[in-house]
C-alpha positions as CSV (number, residue, x, y, z in Angstrom):
1,M,0.0,0.0,0.0
2,A,2.8,2.4,0.9
3,G,4.5,1.8,-2.5
4,M,1.2,2.4,-4.3
5,V,0.7,5.7,-2.4
6,E,4.3,6.7,-3.3
7,R,3.8,5.8,-6.9
8,N,0.5,7.8,-7.0
9,G,2.3,10.7,-5.4
10,A,5.1,10.6,-8.0
11,G,2.6,10.3,-10.8
12,T,0.7,13.3,-9.5
13,I,3.8,15.4,-9.4
14,I,4.8,14.3,-12.9
15,S,1.3,15.1,-14.1
16,H,1.4,18.6,-12.6
17,V,4.9,19.3,-13.9
18,G,3.7,18.3,-17.4
19,L,0.6,20.5,-17.1
20,I,2.6,23.5,-15.9
21,F,5.1,23.0,-18.7
22,G,2.3,22.8,-21.3
23,I,0.6,25.9,-19.9
24,A,3.9,27.8,-20.0
25,I,4.4,26.9,-23.7
26,V,0.9,28.1,-24.5
27,C,1.0,31.2,-22.4
28,F,4.5,32.4,-23.2
29,P,3.6,34.1,-26.6
30,I,0.7,35.8,-24.8
31,Y,3.0,37.0,-22.1
32,L,5.4,38.4,-24.8
33,A,2.4,40.2,-26.4
34,I,1.6,41.7,-23.0
35,V,5.2,42.8,-22.6
36,A,5.3,44.3,-26.1
37,S,2.1,46.2,-25.5
38,T,3.7,48.0,-22.5
39,V,7.0,49.2,-24.0
40,E,8.1,51.7,-26.6
41,Q,8.5,51.0,-30.3
42,K,12.4,51.3,-30.0
43,D,12.4,48.5,-27.4
44,I,10.7,46.1,-29.8
45,V,12.6,46.9,-33.0
46,S,16.0,46.7,-31.2
47,P,16.5,43.1,-30.1
48,P,16.4,41.4,-27.7
49,L,12.8,41.9,-26.8
50,P,12.4,42.8,-23.1
51,L,11.0,40.1,-20.9
52,L,9.6,42.4,-18.3
53,P,6.7,44.8,-18.8
54,G,7.5,48.4,-19.4
55,G,5.9,51.6,-18.2
56,H,3.8,52.6,-21.2
57,F,0.8,50.4,-20.5
58,I,-1.8,53.2,-20.2
59,E,-0.2,55.2,-23.0
60,N,-0.3,52.3,-25.6
61,Y,-3.7,51.0,-24.7
62,K,-5.2,54.5,-24.7
63,K,-3.7,55.2,-28.1
64,A,-5.1,51.9,-29.4
65,L,-8.6,52.4,-28.0
66,L,-9.0,56.0,-28.9
67,S,-6.8,56.4,-32.0
68,G,-5.8,53.1,-33.5
69,V,-4.3,53.1,-37.0
70,N,-7.3,53.6,-39.3
71,I,-10.1,53.9,-36.8
72,P,-10.3,53.6,-33.0
73,V,-10.1,50.1,-31.7
74,W,-13.2,50.6,-29.4
75,R,-15.3,51.1,-32.6
76,M,-14.0,47.9,-34.1
77,L,-14.7,46.0,-30.8
78,V,-18.3,47.3,-30.8
79,N,-18.7,46.1,-34.4
80,S,-17.3,42.7,-33.7
81,T,-19.4,42.4,-30.5
82,I,-22.6,43.2,-32.3
83,M,-21.7,40.8,-35.2
84,A,-20.7,38.0,-32.9
85,M,-23.8,38.4,-30.6
86,G,-26.1,38.6,-33.7
87,I,-24.7,35.5,-35.3
88,A,-24.7,33.5,-32.1
89,I,-28.2,34.5,-31.0
90,G,-29.6,34.2,-34.6
91,K,-28.1,30.8,-35.1
92,I,-29.5,29.5,-31.8
93,V,-33.0,30.9,-32.4
94,I,-33.4,29.6,-35.9
95,S,-31.9,26.2,-35.0
96,L,-34.2,25.8,-32.0
97,L,-37.3,26.5,-34.1
98,S,-36.1,24.4,-37.0
99,A,-35.3,21.4,-34.7
100,F,-38.6,21.9,-32.9
101,A,-40.6,21.8,-36.2
102,I,-38.7,18.8,-37.5
103,V,-39.2,16.7,-34.3
104,Y,-42.7,17.7,-33.1
105,F,-44.6,18.5,-36.3
106,R,-45.7,16.1,-38.9
107,F,-45.6,17.5,-42.4
108,P,-44.8,16.1,-45.9
109,L,-41.1,15.5,-46.7
110,R,-40.1,16.3,-43.1
111,T,-37.0,14.0,-43.2
112,F,-36.1,15.3,-46.7
113,F,-36.0,18.9,-45.5
114,F,-33.9,17.9,-42.5
115,W,-31.3,16.2,-44.7
116,M,-31.3,19.2,-47.0
117,I,-30.5,21.4,-44.0
118,F,-27.8,18.9,-43.0
119,L,-26.2,18.8,-46.4
120,T,-25.5,22.5,-46.2
121,L,-22.6,21.5,-44.0
122,M,-20.9,20.6,-47.3
123,L,-21.3,24.2,-48.6
124,P,-19.0,26.5,-46.5
125,V,-19.3,30.3,-46.8
126,E,-16.4,30.4,-49.2
127,V,-18.3,28.3,-51.8
128,R,-21.5,30.3,-51.8
129,I,-19.9,33.7,-51.1
130,V,-20.3,35.2,-54.6
131,P,-24.1,34.7,-54.8
132,T,-24.5,35.6,-51.2
133,F,-22.6,38.9,-51.8
134,E,-24.8,39.6,-54.8
135,V,-28.0,39.1,-52.8
136,I,-26.8,41.3,-49.9
137,A,-25.7,44.0,-52.4
138,N,-29.0,44.0,-54.2
139,F,-30.8,44.4,-50.9
140,G,-28.6,47.4,-50.0
141,M,-27.1,45.7,-46.9
142,L,-23.5,46.5,-47.6
143,N,-21.7,48.3,-44.7
144,S,-24.5,47.3,-42.3
145,Y,-24.8,45.1,-39.3
146,T,-27.7,43.3,-41.0
147,G,-25.4,42.4,-43.9
148,L,-22.7,41.2,-41.5
149,I,-25.0,39.0,-39.6
150,L,-27.9,37.8,-41.8
151,P,-26.0,35.5,-44.2
152,L,-24.3,33.7,-41.4
153,I,-27.1,32.9,-39.0
154,A,-28.3,29.6,-40.5
155,S,-26.6,26.6,-38.8
156,A,-27.1,23.0,-39.8
157,T,-24.8,21.9,-37.0
158,A,-26.9,23.6,-34.3
159,T,-30.1,22.4,-35.9
160,F,-28.8,18.8,-35.9
161,L,-27.7,19.0,-32.2
162,F,-31.0,20.4,-31.0
163,R,-32.9,17.8,-33.1
164,Q,-30.9,15.0,-31.4
165,F,-31.6,16.5,-28.0
166,F,-35.3,16.9,-28.6
167,M,-35.5,13.3,-29.8
168,T,-34.3,12.2,-26.4
169,V,-37.0,14.1,-24.5
170,P,-39.6,11.4,-23.4
171,D,-42.8,11.4,-25.4
172,E,-44.7,11.3,-22.1
173,I,-43.7,15.0,-21.4
174,A,-45.2,16.2,-24.7
175,E,-48.3,14.1,-24.2
176,A,-48.8,15.5,-20.7
177,A,-48.4,19.0,-22.0
178,R,-51.0,18.2,-24.7
179,V,-53.4,16.8,-22.2
180,D,-53.0,19.9,-20.0
181,G,-54.0,22.0,-23.0
182,A,-50.6,23.5,-23.7
183,K,-50.3,24.9,-27.3
184,P,-47.1,23.9,-29.2
185,M,-45.3,27.2,-28.6
186,R,-46.3,27.1,-24.9
187,F,-44.7,23.6,-24.7
188,F,-41.7,25.0,-26.5
189,F,-41.1,28.0,-24.2
190,D,-42.2,26.4,-20.9
191,I,-40.6,23.0,-21.2
192,L,-38.2,22.5,-24.1
193,L,-36.3,25.8,-23.6
194,P,-35.6,25.3,-19.9
195,M,-34.4,21.8,-20.6
196,S,-32.1,23.0,-23.3
197,R,-30.4,25.8,-21.4
198,T,-27.0,24.0,-21.0
199,N,-27.0,23.0,-24.7
200,I,-27.8,26.6,-25.6
201,A,-25.0,27.9,-23.4
202,A,-22.5,25.5,-24.9
203,L,-23.5,26.5,-28.4
204,F,-23.5,30.2,-27.6
205,V,-19.9,30.1,-26.6
206,I,-18.9,28.2,-29.7
207,L,-20.9,30.4,-32.1
208,F,-19.9,33.6,-30.4
209,I,-16.2,32.8,-31.0
210,Y,-17.1,31.7,-34.6
211,G,-18.7,35.0,-35.2
212,W,-16.0,37.0,-33.5
213,N,-13.3,35.4,-35.7
214,Q,-15.0,36.0,-39.1
215,Y,-12.7,37.7,-41.5
216,L,-13.5,37.0,-45.1
217,W,-17.2,38.0,-45.1
218,P,-16.7,41.3,-43.3
219,L,-13.8,42.1,-45.5
220,L,-16.0,41.6,-48.6
221,I,-19.1,43.6,-47.6
222,T,-17.6,46.5,-45.6
223,T,-15.9,49.4,-47.5
224,D,-16.6,52.0,-44.8
225,P,-13.7,51.9,-42.2
226,E,-16.4,52.6,-39.5
227,M,-17.8,49.1,-40.1
228,N,-14.4,47.3,-39.7
229,T,-14.3,44.4,-37.3
230,I,-11.4,43.9,-34.9
231,V,-10.1,40.9,-36.9
232,M,-10.0,43.1,-40.0
233,G,-8.5,45.9,-38.0
234,I,-5.5,43.9,-36.8
235,K,-4.7,42.8,-40.3
236,Q,-4.9,46.4,-41.6
237,M,-2.6,47.6,-38.9
238,F,0.3,45.9,-40.6
239,P,1.9,48.5,-43.0
240,S,2.7,48.1,-46.6
241,G,5.9,49.2,-48.3
242,D,8.5,50.8,-46.2
243,D,6.3,52.0,-43.4
244,L,7.0,50.8,-39.9
245,A,4.5,48.9,-37.9
246,D,3.5,50.5,-34.5
247,W,4.1,47.2,-32.7
248,P,3.0,48.3,-29.2
249,V,-0.3,49.5,-30.5
250,I,-0.7,46.3,-32.6
251,M,0.0,44.1,-29.6
252,A,-2.4,46.1,-27.4
253,T,-5.1,45.7,-30.1
254,A,-4.5,41.9,-30.3
255,L,-4.9,41.5,-26.6
256,L,-8.0,43.7,-26.6
257,A,-9.4,41.5,-29.4
258,M,-8.8,38.4,-27.2
259,L,-10.6,39.8,-24.2
260,P,-14.4,39.4,-25.2
261,P,-14.1,35.7,-26.2
262,V,-12.1,35.0,-23.1
263,L,-14.7,36.7,-20.9
264,V,-17.5,34.8,-22.6
265,V,-15.7,31.5,-22.0
266,V,-14.8,32.3,-18.4
267,F,-18.3,33.5,-17.3
268,M,-20.1,30.7,-19.1
269,Q,-17.6,27.9,-18.5
270,N,-19.7,25.9,-16.1
271,L,-22.8,25.8,-18.4
272,F,-20.5,25.3,-21.4
273,I,-18.8,22.2,-19.9
274,K,-22.1,20.9,-18.6
275,G,-23.8,21.4,-22.0
276,L,-21.0,19.4,-23.6
277,V,-20.9,16.4,-21.2
278,D,-24.4,16.3,-19.7
279,A,-27.8,16.6,-21.4
280,E,-30.4,17.6,-18.8
281,K,-33.7,15.8,-19.1
């Protein structure tokens, strides 16, 4: 028994050392970005890069937020937040209603329509981007939040996941609601939605990050700098030709761009993990 305890203790130590080493490898580039965002330009372009934070934290972040390079970073953060929230909420709402209709309503070609939705997984945005752009342009939605959000809110994956969850809900629950006189939407809002909250939370985190990281679609439909997203803004901060990049401001912008997705994951981590590993019934 003593030997087993000792081996377990050694194994625990080795596991923790391995975890700490892995975390250090992942976090070291982020730490360097933090350091680079707190020093002056000359400290970055003259190697070696300092390993300790400098004294220009407030100056660099203030310059990024209020001035940026083309437009202030705060404006791009607002644009990205609206786009990511719109995409995440829109995908969840449409997917919930689609899955509800497919599972609980009987209509001709129901299975066919479900598989047609599912087959759209084979058509990423890049494949259908030209006709989608033409439709958005014809409707006058260029340089608008509607144009940024609307083409990306359909989600076959979320529809499939909600469908699979709804199919695990016992039929007795739907029958009891029907006997009590509950209308379909009453059953949806009072029973299915509360049961789906962990699944919704898990999908919200994934879809928010998906919307936040969009680059190609916003790049195509926005020509007004005021509508730039933060991912576009970081790319545009890199100079062309012989111009010098303002690395402290770029690093500060990159860290600010990381903040909203990190906050979403941190504040929703319990529901996110529960939604991935446990389906409430």
